[in-house]
Residue, then its C-alpha position, 0 to 999 in steps of 0.5 A: x511542490x505541495x498540493x493543496x489539502x481539503x483544509x486549504x493548507x499544503x499537503x505534506x510532501x516527502x523530501x526530494x531524496x525520498x521522492x527520487x527512491x520512490x521514483x527509482x524503484x520498480x512499481x506501478x504507482x504513478x507519482x501523484x497517487x503516491x503523494x496522496x498515499x504519503x499524505x494519508x500516511x502522515x496523517x494516519x500517523x498521528x494515531x501513534x499506531x503502526x501503518x500497514x501495507x498488504x502487496x509489497x512488490x518491490x518497495x515503491x510505495x513502502x518508500x513513502x509509507x516508511x518516510x511517513x512512519x519515521x516522521x511519527x515515530x511508528x512502525x510500517x509493516x508490509x506483508x507480501x509472499x513476494x511470489x507476485x500477483x497474477x498479472x506479474x507472471x510470466x506471460x502476462x502484461x506486468x511480468x518483469x523477467x528481472x524479478x525471477x530467481x534464476x535458480x528456482x525459476x519462480x518470482x521472488x521480489x524480496x531482494x529488489x524490495x531490500x534494495x529499494x529500502x537500503x538505497x532510500x536509508x529506510x531499513x530500520x522503519x520498516x518490518x517486512x512480513x513474508x507470508x499471505x496476507x490472510x494468514x498474517x492477518x489471522x495472527x495479528x491483534x494490534x490496532x492499526x492507524x492505516x491499511x494501504x491495500x494494493x495485493x491481489x486484484x482477484x476478488x478472492x484476494x482483494x476480499x481477503x485482504x479487506x476482511x483480514x485487515x480492515x477490522x484491525x483499523x483503530x477508530x479514526x484509522x485511514x483505509x487505502x485502496x489502490x487501483x480502484x477503476x469503476x470502468x472496466x475498460x481502465x483495469x480490474x474490478x475487485x479493488x473497485x468492488x471492495x471500495x463499494x463494499x467498504x463504503x456500503x458497510x457503514x464503517x467508513x466516510x470517504x476522505x478523498x479520491x486521487x485517480x485509482x486511489x481511494x481513502x476512507x476513514x474508520x468511523 
């Protein structure tokens, strides 16, 4: 069921099939945060500009962005090197042995991502860019309607994602940051510090908070 938005109207929600594809994909975003991301993508899609995600992993959140992009007639771009972030490496908490390439012995989440999109029927609505976020941002010139930052959670990676992509947002575009935890006991602090940086910049207005998901609008 749709939850009320800030306007009092029901927030947009994906179809049951798309939501099932989201829930069936590998990933870490809970449903209620996914629904908030979807609502932001629907809103941003009205600008008629591409929606961009940093941090694809296996495509869990990409499914929601792609469905919103399909409805708006805009392309979704998702950027990831597909070798896993720091906490997903062997020996760390979020490591999944199924994402390891059996021949090379290194992580490769690209096959799982492609399966996710195929099962959701959304392949044609997504451009997957395999590469490191700063390098891709350096050659990107087109304005964006949404930037979803959910890549590496070190300060170096999170700040590079913000510096590389936030300037590409069109006025009125939405910056969405995931895993924002003010309390260190709840998680890493790099996304939280990036959120503080965005707020302090004067370039953004805060739109909404849904647990660890923060949405800001470019002035």
